[in-house]
KESEMAR-474956 format. One record per residue (C-alpha): x, y, z. Coordinates in steps of 0.5 Angstrom, whole numbers, plus 2048, in hexadecimal, padded with zeros to 3 digits. Example, Ala and Ser with C-alpha at 12.3 -4.5 7.8 and 13.67 -1.06 7.14 Angstrom:
8197F781081B7FE80E
//
This chain:
8C28A78CE8BC8AC8CF8BA8AC8C78BA8A48C78B38A18CA8B289A8CC8AD8998C78B189B8C18B38958BC8BB8978BD8BB8988C58BE8918C68C38928C18C58998C38C58978CB8CA8908C98CE8948C48CF8998CA8D18948CF8D68918CA8D98988CA8D88978C28D489E8C28D48A48C58CF8A98C78CE8AF8C28CE8B48C88CF8B48D08CD8B98D58D18B78DB8CD8BC8E08C78B88DF8CA8B18DC8C58B28D68C88AE8D08C68AF8C98C68AA8C48C38AD8BD8C18A78BA8BF8AA8B48C68AD8B38CA8AB8AD8D08A78AE8D78A98AB8DC8A48A88E18A68AE8DB8A58B38DA89E8B08E189C8B08E289E8B78DC89A8B98DE8948B68E58948B98E38968C08DF8908C08E388B8BC8EA88D8BD8EA8918C48F188F8C68F48928C08F18998C08F689D8C28F68A48C58F68AA8C08FB8AF8C08F98B68C08FB8B78B98F78B28B68F08B28B48EB8AF8BA8EA8A98B58F18A78B38F38A28B88EC89E8B68EE89F8AF8F589C8B08F28968B38ED8958AE8F28958A98F78908AC8F188B8AC8EF88D8A58E88908A78E88958A28EA89189C8E58928968E189889A8E289D8948E38A48978E78A589D8E38AC89F8E38AA8A68DE8B08A78D98AE8A28D38AA8A48D48A38A48D089F89E8CD89989F8D289689A8D889889E8D58958A48D388E8A18DA88E89E8DD8908A58D988B8A88DB8858A38E38878A48E28878AC8DE8808AB8E487D8A78E98808AC8E687D8B28E68768AE8DF8768AA8DE8768A38DB87989D8D68768988D98728928D787588B8D186F88B8CE8718918CF87988F8CB8778898C587488D8C587A8928C487F88C8BD87E88A8BB8808918BE8878908BA88B88B8BF89088A8C588B88A8C788E8838C98958878CD89288C8D589388A8D888C8878DD88C88C8D888D8928D38878908D68828948D688689A8CF8888998CD8818978D087E89D8CD8838A28C688289F8C787A8A08C987B8A78C48808A98C98858AB8C688A8A68BF88A8A38BB88E89E8B989589F8B289389D8AD88D89C8B088B8968B788A8988BA8908958C18918978C28998958CA8988968CB8A08958C68A289B8C98A48A18C88A18A88C58A48AE8C88A38B58C289E8B88C389A8B18CB8998B28CA8978B98C58918B78CA88F8B28D088F8B78CC88B8BB8CA8868B68D18858B48D38858BB8CE87F8BC8D187B8B68D887C8B88D68798BE8D58728BA8DC8728B88DE8718BF8E586F8BE8E68768BB8E287A8C08E787C8C68E587B8CD8E58828CF8E08848CA8DB87E8CC8DC8818D38DA8888D18E188B8D2
//
């Protein structure tokens, strides 16, 4: 990508996510072969749904009917695995929030054979998140689980979650790689085709 330099913190994550087929470039010039990623661009709920379904359920995403929205096949797969449970608004054209992303990551983790923290463990994590009281009750287990596994980090040195904030494309690539690598540890739920990079 012309706008992703090798000295930027997200370089490896973007390259790996692209190689996996999880993320696409934002623009491509066929004449020059130049790809643009737009790392600071926002990620919509539709785009994040597409990223995780392409990555973790690649054989299930069907072709889009001409009458459908581009993300319809991805939403169908996500719904079949309950990946959108408890995410709140299903406005797919709106930027995905950190809270929504955490919930979807937990839903994927559970669907792939992992587990959520129990209530006692959630209570232990809570003091590490200064704005814990602003996290919707329905998403607290997801946020605590993602923090405990290192899948999500705070937005500042204090560990503030900032659940209503949106995610940049570069951040999304990094989060995807963390989830991918964690799911690799659940080897009995990790397909041979995905391990080989499809």
